[in-house]
NUZA-277873 format. One record per residue (C-alpha): residue number from 1; residue in one letter; x, y, z. Coordinates in nm, 3 decimals. Example, Ala and Ser with C-alpha at 12.3 -4.5 7.8 and 13.67 -1.06 7.14 Angstrom:
BEGIN
nr->1&rest->A&u->1.230&v->-0.450&w->0.780
nr->2&rest->S&u->1.367&v->-0.106&w->0.714
END
This chain:
BEGIN
nr->1&rest->X&u->4.290&v->-8.273&w->15.504
nr->2&rest->X&u->4.276&v->-7.932&w->15.338
nr->3&rest->X&u->3.895&v->-7.920&w->15.346
nr->4&rest->X&u->3.874&v->-7.766&w->15.696
nr->5&rest->X&u->4.085&v->-7.452&w->15.625
nr->6&rest->X&u->3.896&v->-7.404&w->15.299
nr->7&rest->X&u->3.565&v->-7.434&w->15.486
nr->8&rest->X&u->3.680&v->-7.172&w->15.740
nr->9&rest->X&u->3.794&v->-6.946&w->15.455
nr->10&rest->X&u->3.456&v->-6.977&w->15.285
nr->11&rest->X&u->3.278&v->-6.919&w->15.618
nr->12&rest->X&u->3.489&v->-6.609&w->15.686
nr->13&rest->X&u->3.411&v->-6.476&w->15.339
nr->14&rest->X&u->3.040&v->-6.543&w->15.388
nr->15&rest->X&u->3.050&v->-6.376&w->15.729
nr->16&rest->X&u->3.216&v->-6.065&w->15.588
nr->17&rest->X&u->2.963&v->-6.051&w->15.305
nr->18&rest->X&u->2.683&v->-6.087&w->15.558
nr->19&rest->X&u->2.826&v->-5.806&w->15.773
nr->20&rest->X&u->2.861&v->-5.584&w->15.467
nr->21&rest->X&u->2.500&v->-5.656&w->15.369
nr->22&rest->X&u->2.386&v->-5.571&w->15.722
nr->23&rest->X&u->2.581&v->-5.243&w->15.725
nr->24&rest->X&u->2.447&v->-5.153&w->15.381
nr->25&rest->X&u->2.093&v->-5.227&w->15.494
nr->26&rest->X&u->2.131&v->-5.027&w->15.815
nr->27&rest->X&u->2.285&v->-4.736&w->15.625
nr->28&rest->X&u->1.994&v->-4.735&w->15.381
nr->29&rest->X&u->1.744&v->-4.744&w->15.671
nr->30&rest->X&u->1.929&v->-4.457&w->15.840
nr->31&rest->X&u->1.910&v->-4.245&w->15.525
nr->32&rest->X&u->1.540&v->-4.327&w->15.483
nr->33&rest->X&u->1.473&v->-4.221&w->15.841
nr->34&rest->X&u->1.674&v->-3.902&w->15.800
nr->35&rest->X&u->1.493&v->-3.823&w->15.475
nr->36&rest->X&u->1.157&v->-3.859&w->15.650
nr->37&rest->X&u->1.280&v->-3.641&w->15.936
nr->38&rest->X&u->1.406&v->-3.369&w->15.699
nr->39&rest->X&u->1.076&v->-3.378&w->15.506
nr->40&rest->X&u->0.881&v->-3.348&w->15.832
nr->41&rest->X&u->1.094&v->-3.057&w->15.953
nr->42&rest->X&u->1.072&v->-2.872&w->15.622
nr->43&rest->X&u->0.695&v->-2.909&w->15.599
nr->44&rest->X&u->0.658&v->-2.809&w->15.966
nr->45&rest->X&u->0.881&v->-2.504&w->15.919
nr->46&rest->X&u->0.693&v->-2.401&w->15.605
nr->47&rest->X&u->0.357&v->-2.440&w->15.778
nr->48&rest->X&u->0.476&v->-2.258&w->16.090
nr->49&rest->X&u->0.611&v->-1.968&w->15.885
nr->50&rest->X&u->0.286&v->-1.936&w->15.695
nr->51&rest->X&u->0.076&v->-1.958&w->16.014
nr->52&rest->X&u->0.296&v->-1.704&w->16.192
nr->53&rest->X&u->0.265&v->-1.465&w->15.901
nr->54&rest->X&u->-0.115&v->-1.496&w->15.903
nr->55&rest->X&u->-0.133&v->-1.443&w->16.280
nr->56&rest->X&u->0.100&v->-1.143&w->16.258
nr->57&rest->X&u->-0.129&v->-0.987&w->15.997
nr->58&rest->X&u->-0.429&v->-1.048&w->16.221
nr->59&rest->X&u->-0.251&v->-0.902&w->16.524
nr->60&rest->X&u->-0.139&v->-0.595&w->16.329
nr->61&rest->X&u->-0.494&v->-0.547&w->16.205
nr->62&rest->X&u->-0.644&v->-0.562&w->16.554
nr->63&rest->X&u->-0.851&v->-0.253&w->16.626
nr->64&rest->X&u->-0.832&v->-0.271&w->17.004
nr->65&rest->X&u->-0.656&v->-0.466&w->17.282
nr->66&rest->X&u->-0.954&v->-0.699&w->17.322
nr->67&rest->X&u->-0.933&v->-0.812&w->16.959
nr->68&rest->X&u->-0.555&v->-0.844&w->16.995
nr->69&rest->X&u->-0.591&v->-1.076&w->17.298
nr->70&rest->X&u->-0.875&v->-1.264&w->17.129
nr->71&rest->X&u->-0.655&v->-1.342&w->16.829
nr->72&rest->X&u->-0.370&v->-1.443&w->17.061
nr->73&rest->X&u->-0.595&v->-1.673&w->17.266
nr->74&rest->X&u->-0.746&v->-1.830&w->16.955
nr->75&rest->X&u->-0.401&v->-1.948&w->16.846
nr->76&rest->X&u->-0.326&v->-2.155&w->17.158
nr->77&rest->X&u->-0.531&v->-2.461&w->17.062
nr->78&rest->X&u->-0.420&v->-2.488&w->16.696
nr->79&rest->X&u->-0.058&v->-2.436&w->16.799
nr->80&rest->X&u->-0.084&v->-2.708&w->17.063
nr->81&rest->X&u->-0.248&v->-2.946&w->16.815
nr->82&rest->X&u->0.027&v->-2.885&w->16.561
nr->83&rest->X&u->0.294&v->-2.948&w->16.824
nr->84&rest->X&u->0.122&v->-3.274&w->16.919
nr->85&rest->X&u->0.099&v->-3.377&w->16.556
nr->86&rest->X&u->0.469&v->-3.304&w->16.506
nr->87&rest->X&u->0.559&v->-3.504&w->16.818
nr->88&rest->X&u->0.354&v->-3.800&w->16.701
nr->89&rest->X&u->0.505&v->-3.793&w->16.353
nr->90&rest->X&u->0.854&v->-3.766&w->16.499
nr->91&rest->X&u->0.788&v->-4.061&w->16.732
nr->92&rest->X&u->0.648&v->-4.259&w->16.440
nr->93&rest->X&u->0.960&v->-4.198&w->16.232
nr->94&rest->X&u->1.188&v->-4.295&w->16.521
nr->95&rest->X&u->0.988&v->-4.606&w->16.604
nr->96&rest->X&u->0.964&v->-4.713&w->16.240
nr->97&rest->X&u->1.336&v->-4.668&w->16.183
nr->98&rest->X&u->1.413&v->-4.862&w->16.502
nr->99&rest->X&u->1.183&v->-5.144&w->16.394
nr->100&rest->X&u->1.352&v->-5.156&w->16.053
nr->101&rest->X&u->1.693&v->-5.172&w->16.223
nr->102&rest->X&u->1.577&v->-5.460&w->16.442
nr->103&rest->X&u->1.425&v->-5.648&w->16.150
nr->104&rest->X&u->1.738&v->-5.611&w->15.937
nr->105&rest->X&u->1.968&v->-5.713&w->16.222
nr->106&rest->X&u->1.752&v->-6.011&w->16.319
nr->107&rest->X&u->1.747&v->-6.140&w->15.962
nr->108&rest->X&u->2.125&v->-6.114&w->15.930
nr->109&rest->X&u->2.189&v->-6.273&w->16.269
nr->110&rest->X&u->1.959&v->-6.566&w->16.196
nr->111&rest->X&u->2.135&v->-6.624&w->15.864
nr->112&rest->X&u->2.481&v->-6.595&w->16.023
nr->113&rest->X&u->2.386&v->-6.842&w->16.297
nr->114&rest->X&u->2.255&v->-7.086&w->16.040
nr->115&rest->X&u->2.583&v->-7.065&w->15.849
nr->116&rest->X&u->2.794&v->-7.108&w->16.163
nr->117&rest->X&u->2.596&v->-7.411&w->16.275
nr->118&rest->X&u->2.622&v->-7.558&w->15.925
nr->119&rest->X&u->2.999&v->-7.501&w->15.930
nr->120&rest->X&u->3.036&v->-7.661&w->16.273
nr->121&rest->X&u->2.832&v->-7.962&w->16.161
nr->122&rest->X&u->3.040&v->-7.996&w->15.845
nr->123&rest->X&u->3.370&v->-7.960&w->16.027
nr->124&rest->X&u->3.262&v->-8.204&w->16.297
nr->125&rest->X&u->3.207&v->-8.472&w->16.029
nr->126&rest->X&u->3.575&v->-8.448&w->15.937
nr->127&rest->X&u->3.704&v->-8.390&w->16.291
nr->128&rest->X&u->3.948&v->-8.641&w->16.437
nr->129&rest->X&u->3.831&v->-8.889&w->16.695
nr->130&rest->X&u->3.818&v->-8.749&w->17.048
nr->131&rest->X&u->3.714&v->-8.397&w->16.944
nr->132&rest->X&u->3.347&v->-8.456&w->17.019
nr->133&rest->X&u->3.371&v->-8.262&w->17.346
nr->134&rest->X&u->3.521&v->-7.962&w->17.164
nr->135&rest->X&u->3.246&v->-7.970&w->16.900
nr->136&rest->X&u->2.984&v->-7.995&w->17.176
nr->137&rest->X&u->3.143&v->-7.698&w->17.354
nr->138&rest->X&u->3.132&v->-7.492&w->17.034
nr->139&rest->X&u->2.766&v->-7.582&w->16.979
nr->140&rest->X&u->2.690&v->-7.490&w->17.341
nr->141&rest->X&u->2.867&v->-7.156&w->17.297
nr->142&rest->X&u->2.661&v->-7.088&w->16.985
nr->143&rest->X&u->2.341&v->-7.180&w->17.168
nr->144&rest->X&u->2.435&v->-6.952&w->17.459
nr->145&rest->X&u->2.513&v->-6.667&w->17.221
nr->146&rest->X&u->2.177&v->-6.715&w->17.050
nr->147&rest->X&u->2.000&v->-6.714&w->17.387
nr->148&rest->X&u->2.184&v->-6.395&w->17.480
nr->149&rest->X&u->2.084&v->-6.234&w->17.152
nr->150&rest->X&u->1.721&v->-6.335&w->17.201
nr->151&rest->X&u->1.724&v->-6.182&w->17.550
nr->152&rest->X&u->1.885&v->-5.865&w->17.414
nr->153&rest->X&u->1.624&v->-5.851&w->17.137
nr->154&rest->X&u->1.339&v->-5.889&w->17.388
nr->155&rest->X&u->1.489&v->-5.621&w->17.612
nr->156&rest->X&u->1.529&v->-5.386&w->17.315
nr->157&rest->X&u->1.168&v->-5.440&w->17.211
nr->158&rest->X&u->1.054&v->-5.373&w->17.568
nr->159&rest->X&u->1.260&v->-5.053&w->17.575
nr->160&rest->X&u->1.105&v->-4.936&w->17.246
nr->161&rest->X&u->0.757&v->-5.013&w->17.380
nr->162&rest->X&u->0.836&v->-4.823&w->17.701
nr->163&rest->X&u->0.961&v->-4.528&w->17.495
nr->164&rest->X&u->0.640&v->-4.529&w->17.290
nr->165&rest->X&u->0.430&v->-4.545&w->17.607
nr->166&rest->X&u->0.624&v->-4.259&w->17.764
nr->167&rest->X&u->0.596&v->-4.053&w->17.446
nr->168&rest->X&u->0.222&v->-4.110&w->17.432
nr->169&rest->X&u->0.188&v->-4.015&w->17.799
nr->170&rest->X&u->0.392&v->-3.699&w->17.745
nr->171&rest->X&u->0.185&v->-3.607&w->17.440
nr->172&rest->X&u->-0.137&v->-3.666&w->17.637
nr->173&rest->X&u->-0.010&v->-3.457&w->17.927
nr->174&rest->X&u->0.097&v->-3.180&w->17.690
nr->175&rest->X&u->-0.242&v->-3.192&w->17.521
nr->176&rest->X&u->-0.424&v->-3.165&w->17.854
nr->177&rest->X&u->-0.205&v->-2.872&w->17.958
nr->178&rest->X&u->-0.259&v->-2.700&w->17.622
nr->179&rest->X&u->-0.634&v->-2.749&w->17.651
nr->180&rest->X&u->-0.632&v->-2.596&w->18.001
nr->181&rest->X&u->-0.423&v->-2.304&w->17.879
nr->182&rest->X&u->-0.659&v->-2.249&w->17.588
nr->183&rest->X&u->-0.961&v->-2.263&w->17.817
nr->184&rest->X&u->-0.797&v->-2.015&w->18.056
nr->185&rest->X&u->-0.705&v->-1.781&w->17.773
nr->186&rest->X&u->-1.055&v->-1.801&w->17.629
nr->187&rest->X&u->-1.208&v->-1.735&w->17.972
nr->188&rest->X&u->-0.975&v->-1.439&w->18.027
nr->189&rest->X&u->-1.064&v->-1.298&w->17.686
nr->190&rest->X&u->-1.434&v->-1.342&w->17.757
nr->191&rest->X&u->-1.395&v->-1.175&w->18.097
nr->192&rest->X&u->-1.207&v->-0.884&w->17.941
nr->193&rest->X&u->-1.480&v->-0.847&w->17.680
nr->194&rest->X&u->-1.754&v->-0.828&w->17.944
END
């Protein structure tokens, strides 16, 4: 008679341990993502500072306005390429961290569902006669919750894919615009030189 409360107590303890493991995993993934982001930003800032310093030296050493504008125009393409690279790396970090979150959450949810179903099966063995409809209702609720989670998971994956597609489209559009600007600047420099 005391087996059912003990089973619920053990299930509650297991559930809390599972939730703690999930939170620990998600926290670790968050810190990993932030570490990658900080590393990216530091390396980008360092590179940008060095490049800016080099360009400033070139601009200060320009002998005439034509050379000044030539140096300025020559920087458009490399700057655009570096911005595209940064955007891609940033998107990669965000996508990777999101995928790790999904994987960790899916693993914990699958395990929690397995434990709940096992508990319901075990409790239903010791349930009094006439409680079959209640046990069936609980199993149906679990199945519905799993179906809802699966739909949520699919929707989340579709949203991540849409975000990646939009990011790639934005990067492509930015690249095309940067290429046009570089071509225009180069043409203007060439025209000024002639």
